[in-house]
C-alpha positions in Angstrom: 132.3 13.8 -59.3 131.9 10.7 -61.5 130.0 8.0 -59.5 127.7 5.1 -59.7 124.9 3.9 -57.2 125.3 0.4 -55.5 122.1 -1.7 -55.7 121.7 -1.3 -52.1 121.8 2.6 -52.3 119.1 2.5 -55.1 116.9 0.2 -52.9 117.3 2.5 -49.9 116.5 5.6 -52.1 113.3 4.0 -53.4 112.3 2.5 -50.0 112.8 5.8 -48.3 111.3 7.8 -51.0 114.2 10.2 -51.4 114.2 11.9 -54.7 117.2 11.1 -56.8 117.5 14.7 -57.9 118.1 15.7 -54.4 120.7 13.1 -54.0 122.6 14.4 -57.1 122.3 18.0 -56.0 123.9 17.1 -52.7 126.6 15.2 -54.4 127.5 18.1 -56.5 127.4 20.7 -53.6 127.3 19.1 -50.2 127.1 21.2 -47.1 129.6 18.9 -45.2 132.0 16.3 -46.2 133.1 13.9 -43.3 135.5 11.1 -43.2 134.1 7.8 -41.8 137.4 6.1 -42.4 140.1 6.1 -45.2 137.6 4.3 -47.6 134.2 6.0 -46.9 133.3 9.7 -47.1 129.9 11.1 -46.0 128.4 13.8 -47.9 125.6 15.5 -45.9 123.1 18.4 -46.3 120.1 19.8 -44.3 117.0 20.0 -46.3 113.2 20.5 -45.8 111.0 17.6 -47.0 107.3 17.5 -47.9 106.3 17.8 -44.3 108.1 21.2 -43.7 110.4 19.3 -41.3 114.2 19.7 -41.6 116.2 16.6 -42.1 119.9 15.6 -42.8 120.4 13.6 -45.8 123.5 11.5 -45.6 125.3 9.9 -48.5 128.0 7.3 -47.9 130.5 7.1 -50.7 133.3 4.6 -51.3 136.2 6.9 -52.5 138.7 4.0 -53.0 137.3 2.8 -56.3 136.7 4.6 -59.8 134.1 5.5 -60.3 133.2 6.4 -56.8 130.4 4.1 -55.4 127.4 5.5 -53.5 127.1 2.7 -50.8 123.9 3.9 -49.1 121.8 7.0 -48.5 119.5 7.9 -45.7 117.6 10.9 -44.1 117.6 11.5 -40.4 115.7 14.1 -38.2 118.6 13.5 -35.6 120.7 16.5 -37.1 122.5 17.4 -34.0 123.8 13.8 -33.5 125.6 14.0 -37.0 126.1 17.6 -37.9 129.7 18.6 -37.4 130.3 21.9 -35.8 134.1 22.0 -36.4 
């Protein structure tokens, strides 16, 4: 997928110490793709971080523009809240 990062997404990646390589890996092969609305898709995957704790990395993508724009990225430990079982 051709994409670019918004300045906000890059700030969040740096602030939250999320390896950019991990973000790129999930963009290529997400475990789930959810629709927030007709403009935003959420790519998400579970991963184990440095602390041996499992997190969910969520990547919000504006799919209405070319190239697609990574709007924001964050990790959460609240996997059951966001993981789709459908």
